C-alpha positions as CSV (number, residue, x, y, z in Angstrom):
1,H,103.7,124.0,84.9
2,H,104.7,120.5,85.8
3,F,102.0,117.8,86.1
4,T,102.2,114.2,87.3
5,L,99.5,111.7,86.6
6,N,98.9,109.2,89.4
7,F,96.7,106.4,88.2
8,P,94.2,104.7,90.5
9,L,95.6,102.1,92.8
10,Y,92.7,99.6,92.6
11,S,90.9,100.6,89.4
12,G,92.1,100.0,85.8
13,I,92.2,102.6,83.1
14,K,90.6,101.7,79.8
15,S,91.3,105.0,78.0
16,L,92.7,108.4,78.8
17,K,92.4,111.7,77.0
18,I,94.2,114.9,78.1
19,G,93.3,118.2,76.5
20,I,95.8,120.9,76.1
21,D,95.8,124.4,74.4
22,K,96.8,124.4,70.8
23,D,100.0,126.4,71.5
24,A,101.0,124.4,74.5
25,E,104.0,122.1,74.4
26,I,104.6,118.8,76.1
27,R,108.2,118.4,77.1
28,P,110.1,115.9,79.1
29,P,110.1,116.6,82.9
30,A,112.9,118.5,84.5
31,P,115.7,116.1,85.6
32,W,115.7,114.7,89.1
33,Q,117.8,116.5,91.7
34,D,119.5,113.2,92.2
35,D,118.5,110.1,90.2
36,R,119.3,107.6,93.0
37,P,115.9,106.2,94.1
38,M,114.5,106.2,97.6
39,V,113.4,102.6,98.2
40,F,110.4,102.0,100.5
41,Y,109.4,98.6,101.9
42,G,106.4,98.0,104.0
43,S,102.7,97.7,104.6
44,S,99.5,99.1,102.9
45,I,100.3,102.5,104.5
46,T,103.6,102.5,102.4
47,Q,101.7,101.1,99.4
48,G,99.3,104.0,99.6
49,G,96.2,101.8,100.0
50,C,94.8,104.2,102.6
51,A,95.7,107.4,100.9
52,S,92.8,109.5,99.4
53,R,94.6,109.2,96.0
54,P,97.9,107.7,94.9
55,G,99.8,110.9,94.8
56,M,99.0,111.4,98.5
57,A,100.8,108.2,99.7
58,Y,103.8,109.3,101.8
59,P,106.4,107.8,99.5
60,A,105.0,109.8,96.6
61,I,104.9,113.0,98.7
62,L,108.6,112.5,99.7
63,G,109.5,111.8,96.1
64,R,108.1,115.1,95.1
65,R,109.5,116.9,98.1
66,F,113.1,115.7,97.5
67,N,112.8,115.5,93.7
68,R,114.0,111.9,93.6
69,P,112.6,108.7,92.0
70,V,110.7,106.4,94.4
71,L,110.6,102.7,94.3
72,N,107.6,101.7,96.4
73,F,107.5,98.1,97.7
74,G,104.5,98.4,100.0
75,F,102.4,95.2,100.3
76,S,99.0,95.4,101.9
77,G,99.0,92.8,104.7
78,S,102.0,91.0,103.2
79,G,105.2,92.9,103.9
80,M,106.6,90.9,106.8
81,G,110.3,91.4,106.5
82,E,111.0,88.3,104.5
83,S,114.8,87.8,103.8
84,V,114.1,86.9,100.2
85,V,112.5,90.3,99.7
86,A,115.5,92.0,101.4
87,A,117.8,90.1,99.0
88,Q,115.9,91.4,96.0
89,L,115.9,95.0,97.4
90,A,119.6,94.7,98.0
91,K,120.1,94.2,94.2
92,I,118.8,97.7,93.5
93,P,121.8,99.7,92.2
94,D,122.9,102.8,94.2
95,P,119.8,103.7,96.2
96,A,119.7,107.0,98.1
97,L,118.1,105.3,101.1
98,F,116.0,102.4,102.3
99,L,113.0,103.1,104.4
100,L,111.6,100.0,106.2
101,D,108.0,100.4,107.3
102,Y,106.6,96.9,107.9
103,D,105.9,97.1,111.7
104,G,102.2,97.5,111.0
105,N,102.2,94.0,109.3
106,A,104.8,92.1,111.3
107,K,104.1,93.5,114.8
108,L,106.6,93.1,117.6
109,E,107.1,89.3,117.2
110,G,107.8,89.6,113.5
111,M,110.1,92.6,113.9
112,Q,112.1,90.6,116.5
113,R,112.3,87.7,114.1
114,T,113.2,89.6,110.9
115,L,114.6,93.1,111.4
116,K,118.2,92.3,112.2
117,D,118.5,89.9,109.2
118,F,116.7,92.3,106.9
119,I,119.1,95.1,107.7
120,S,122.1,92.8,107.5
121,I,121.2,91.7,104.0
122,L,120.8,95.3,102.8
123,R,124.1,96.3,104.5
124,R,126.1,93.6,102.7
125,S,125.3,95.2,99.3
126,H,125.0,98.8,100.5
127,P,127.3,99.4,103.5
128,D,126.9,103.2,103.4
129,T,123.3,103.7,102.3
130,P,121.1,105.1,105.0
131,I,118.4,102.7,106.4
132,V,115.4,104.3,108.1
133,V,113.2,102.1,110.2
134,L,109.7,103.5,110.8
135,S,107.6,102.3,113.6
136,S,103.8,102.0,113.5
137,L,101.7,105.1,113.3
138,R,99.7,106.1,116.4
139,Y,96.0,105.9,116.1
140,N,93.2,107.9,117.8
141,R,91.8,104.6,119.2
142,E,94.8,104.5,121.5
143,I,93.4,107.3,123.6
144,P,90.2,105.6,124.8
145,I,92.1,102.3,125.3
146,T,94.9,103.7,127.3
147,G,93.1,106.7,128.8
148,S,95.9,109.0,127.7
149,P,97.0,110.7,124.5
150,D,100.6,110.4,125.7
151,I,100.7,106.6,126.3
152,Q,100.9,104.2,123.4
153,L,99.4,100.8,123.4
154,P,101.9,98.5,125.1
155,E,102.6,96.3,122.0
156,I,103.1,99.4,119.8
157,A,105.5,100.9,122.4
158,A,107.4,97.6,122.8
159,S,107.8,97.3,119.1
160,A,109.1,100.8,118.8
161,D,111.5,100.3,121.7
162,F,112.8,97.1,120.1
163,Q,113.3,98.8,116.7
164,R,115.1,101.7,118.3
165,A,117.5,99.4,120.2
166,E,118.1,97.3,117.1
167,V,119.2,100.2,114.9
168,E,121.2,102.0,117.6
169,L,123.6,99.0,117.9
């Protein structure tokens, strides 16, 4: 069996004890399928601040699914597409991919101001690394506001349209 310990996001650990059978062995984990990290940048959703437990944040789930290391740069309320952050992420050696998920913080205006530059900074250091841009998640509250489960709030739709156009260039 393989076990991963995910420590609490907002609570500290003062002590930890793990009991195992007398004849059990603790060995190093199996190697990664590919040791190039998936690099995530974004909001509290990326950070895992809204997950029921740290292992249920979507970057952690994807790390397990693809058996790769994850570098999670999710910032609750603060990931706004700053070029200085892009420059630091660009220094990461040989990433498998970059996933940018900061629309929830930056909104349309912030995405229009930062996305092109953010991608350009990453591209200068990593010309062939896939860059995935993830738009805001839909919420149930959109249905009563718009009257339809098929129509997004106008600002969310506009931001998604902008992002799509920007990355399809």
